[in-house]
C-alpha positions in Angstrom: 0.0 0.0 0.0 2.8 2.3 0.9 4.5 1.6 -2.4 1.3 2.6 -4.4 1.0 5.8 -2.5 4.6 6.7 -3.1 4.3 5.9 -6.8 1.2 8.1 -7.1 2.9 11.0 -5.3 6.0 10.6 -7.5 3.8 10.6 -10.7 1.8 13.6 -9.5 5.1 15.4 -8.8 6.5 14.6 -12.2 3.3 15.7 -14.0 3.2 18.9 -11.9 6.8 19.8 -12.8 6.2 18.9 -16.5 3.1 21.2 -16.6 5.0 24.0 -14.8 7.9 23.7 -17.4 5.5 23.7 -20.3 3.7 26.7 -18.9 7.0 28.6 -18.3 8.2 27.8 -21.9 4.9 28.8 -23.4 4.8 32.2 -21.7 8.3 32.9 -22.8 7.6 32.3 -26.5 6.0 35.2 -28.2 2.7 34.3 -29.8 2.3 34.7 -33.6 -0.4 37.0 -34.6 -3.6 35.4 -35.8 -2.9 36.5 -39.4 0.6 35.0 -39.4 -0.1 31.7 -37.8 -0.5 30.1 -41.2 2.8 31.4 -42.6 5.7 28.9 -42.6 8.8 30.0 -40.8 11.0 32.4 -42.7 8.1 33.5 -44.9 6.4 36.9 -45.0 3.4 38.4 -46.8 4.3 41.2 -49.2 2.4 42.9 -52.0 3.6 43.0 -55.6 2.6 46.2 -57.3 2.9 46.1 -61.0 3.3 49.5 -62.7 1.4 49.2 -65.9 0.8 51.6 -68.7 -1.7 54.2 -67.6 -4.4 56.0 -69.5 -2.0 58.8 -70.4 1.0 56.7 -71.3 0.7 57.3 -75.0 0.4 61.1 -74.5 4.1 61.8 -74.6 5.0 65.1 -73.0 8.0 67.2 -74.2 11.4 65.5 -73.6 12.4 67.8 -70.7 9.1 67.2 -68.9 9.4 63.5 -69.3 13.0 63.6 -68.0 11.9 65.6 -64.9 9.0 63.3 -64.3 11.4 60.3 -64.5 13.7 61.9 -62.0 10.8 62.5 -59.6 9.7 58.9 -60.1 13.2 57.5 -59.3 13.5 59.8 -56.3 10.2 58.6 -55.0 11.3 55.0 -55.4 14.5 55.8 -53.4 12.5 57.5 -50.7 10.1 54.5 -50.3 13.0 52.0 -50.2 14.8 54.1 -47.6 11.5 54.2 -45.6 11.4 50.4 -45.7 8.2 50.3 -47.8 9.8 49.0 -51.0 11.8 45.8 -50.5 12.6 45.6 -54.2 11.9 47.7 -57.2 12.8 47.7 -60.8 11.7 48.1 -64.4 10.8 45.4 -66.9 13.0 45.6 -70.0 10.5 44.3 -72.7 8.6 47.6 -73.2 5.3 45.8 -72.9 2.2 46.8 -70.9 3.8 46.0 -67.5 6.5 48.6 -67.1 7.9 47.8 -63.6 7.5 45.9 -60.3 7.6 46.9 -56.7 7.7 44.5 -53.7 5.9 46.4 -51.0 5.9 46.0 -47.2 2.4 46.9 -46.2 -0.4 45.7 -44.0 -3.1 45.8 -46.7 -3.7 46.4 -50.4 -5.3 49.8 -49.5 -2.0 50.8 -47.9 -0.1 49.7 -51.0 -2.5 51.8 -53.2 -1.8 54.8 -51.0 2.0 54.3 -51.0 2.4 53.6 -54.7 -0.3 56.1 -55.6 2.1 58.8 -54.4 4.5 58.0 -57.2 4.7 61.0 -59.6 4.3 58.6 -62.6 1.1 57.2 -61.2 -0.2 60.7 -60.2 0.5 61.9 -63.8 -1.6 59.0 -65.3 1.4 57.6 -67.3 1.4 54.6 -65.0 -1.4 52.7 -63.2 -1.1 50.1 -60.5 -2.0 46.4 -60.3 -1.7 44.9 -56.8 -1.2 41.2 -55.8 -0.6 39.8 -52.4 2.3 37.3 -52.3 3.9 35.1 -49.7 7.6 34.6 -50.1 10.9 34.4 -48.2 11.4 37.3 -45.8 13.4 39.9 -47.7 14.6 41.6 -44.5 18.1 40.4 -45.1 18.2 41.7 -48.7 19.6 45.1 -49.1 18.8 46.9 -52.3 20.4 50.3 -52.6 18.9 52.7 -55.1 21.8 55.0 -55.2 21.3 58.2 -57.2 24.9 58.3 -58.4 24.7 54.9 -60.1 21.1 55.0 -61.3 20.4 58.5 -62.4 22.4 60.2 -65.1 
């Protein structure tokens, strides 16, 4: 009888310690947000914004105006990259309907519309935006420098 009582006490003690350890570990691990619970480790949701030919694309302004607009567009891209909103940005080289791509850090498509909508090319109507959510490897370790000296001539 003494043996059974001692075995139960030992089992109860082991279970109690195990529960305490699990509880301590669980409280020390930050919980993933409800939205991010489905994302595999190392993955992050971004938005791809395609810059497509806008309704005024074919209305070519004078060369000087177009050059100034391009400089403002590039400066805007640099400012958003520096602010951490654009993870990657670049033009397509095939001169087709889709002119460029932006990988945007944002909480929603509406936020992406607001950010990309501030681009002078979009404001002018020469470019329009297509937005697509995407899940891919976290790009936090990728450093893309949009240096004025190397990109603008």
